[in-house]
N, C-alpha and C positions, 0 to 999 in steps of 0.2 A: 602258742607261746608269744607273749608280748615283748616289745623291745627292751623294757627294763629287765625282765627275766632273762632274755637272751644275753644282754650285756653283763649282768651281775651273776646270773646263774652259771654262766660259762666260767667265770673266775672261781666260783666256789667249786665247780667240778674239777678245774685244773688243780686247785689246792688239794682236793680230796685225792685225785690221781697221784699227785706228788707224794702225799703222805703214805698212800698205799705202797709206793715204791721206796719207802724208807727215808724220805726227805729230812733234812736237818733245817731247823729254823734259825736264821741269823738275824739278830736284832742290831740295827745300825744306829740306834740312838746314842746320845751321850750318856756317860755314867750317871750324871745328875738326874736325867730323865728316867733311866732304868731303875734307879734307887726308889722311884715312886711306884714301881710295879713292872712285872715282866711275865713272859710265858715260861713256865717251868721247863727245864731242860733245853732252853734255847741258848745258842752261842751269842756272846756279846762281842761284836766287832764294830766299834764306832766308825761311821762312814769315812772319816778322815784317816783311818787306819786300814781300810779295806785293801788297799794296794799291797800292803805288807803281809796279808794273809791269804792271798790267792792260791799259793802253792799248798798251804795247809788245808784249805778247803778242797782243792783238787785231790789231795791224798785221801780224803774221806770217801771219795768215789760214790757220792750220793747226790741226788737232786737237792736244790736249795730253795727254800722259801724265805724271802727277805721281808722284814717288817720294820716299821719305825713308828712315829707318833701318828702321822696322818696318811702316809703312803707316798709322799713326794720324794723323800730321801731313799726309801726302799725301791722306788722306780729307778732312780739313778743307780743304785747299787746293783739291782738285777741286770740293768743294761750293761754296766761295767763288767759284771761277771760273765754275761753272755759274750761280750767282746773277747773275753779270755777263755772262750770255749767251755764254760761251765753251764750246766743246765739249771738255770735260776729263774724264778718268777717273783713278781711283786705280790706279797701277801697283804699289802696295805698297812693300815694302822694296827698296832699290836692288840688293842682291845677288841676290835672286830674280828681279827684273826683268832684270838683266844676263844671267842664265842663260837666260831666255826669248828673249833677243835673238840668241843664238848657235845 
């Protein structure tokens, strides 16, 4: 296994594992960005509103895959959710995550 496969293959495996465990996908982009396209059945929680939805996400009692446009905001969101004891990972950009779902 090469370094690239190790680094990126691991992410895909984690996403697959999360999905097998009933993960919910949370899109942290702005409404304007989401209006251009999104993953079906994903929750929309703009990053600047995430702090107000932590308890709602906790009540779902499911792992969380966070996505955005490029993966930068979703990394911040996943880290924030982890700090609040939620099982969350960065799914990266929504378009690449969507490809991994099919």
